[in-house]
N, C-alpha and C positions, 0 to 999 in steps of 0.2 A: 420607462415611464417617467410622468413627471408625478409630482409633490401631491399636485392636486388629485389627477386620476386616482394616485394610491389610496389615498386618501376616499377617494369616490366607493373606489372597488374596496376599500376595508369596512365601511358604515352598509355597504352595499350585502356584504360576508354576515350582517350580523341579522338579512331579513330573512323568514321562513323561504325555504327552498321555491317554495312553489313561485313568491315575489321577486328571488332572484334571476327564477326561468325566465321571468315574463319579462324583469327591466332587460336581461341578456338579447334575448329574441328582439327587445325594440330598439334596443343600443343598437345588433345588428344590421337590422331593417333600419332604420335612419342611418348606417355609413353607407348600405347597397343604396339608397335611393341619391343618398349625397353623391356618389360614384357616377349615377345615372347620368342625375343634370349634370355634371361637371360635363359628362363625356356629350350627353348632347348640346351643352355651350358650344364646347371645343371644335364637334362636327358642323354646327350650324353658322359659323363663323362666315366661311365664302358665301353660303346660301343670302344671310342675316346683307352681306356688303353688297350682291346682285340684284336684292329687295331696294335696298339701298338707293342704288343707281338708278335702276328703274323707276323712284317715284320724283327722284331729282329731274331726269330725265323731261318726265311728265308733265311736272312743274313748270320747267323751265318751257314746256311748247303750250301753256297755261291750257291744260288739260287740267286739270284741279281746280277747285275749287274750297272756298274758309267754309270752316266747319262750325256754324249757330249749335252752342251749346243750349240753346234753349230746348233747339228740335230733335235732342237728342234721347 
């Protein structure tokens, strides 16, 4: 464990138990959310590449139009 994380846990251990529980739950949820995000990005690479290929193809076939920010 890193020195900074050890220091953070030492400080957290001084909190009342209810705040320690809330902090622990928050950390675990953040780690789980990060894991889900990484999995989603990993799994979507092929799909995003396919979408990009379709967009390039449509642009080459002149089936796209420039976006006007004033009309968005």
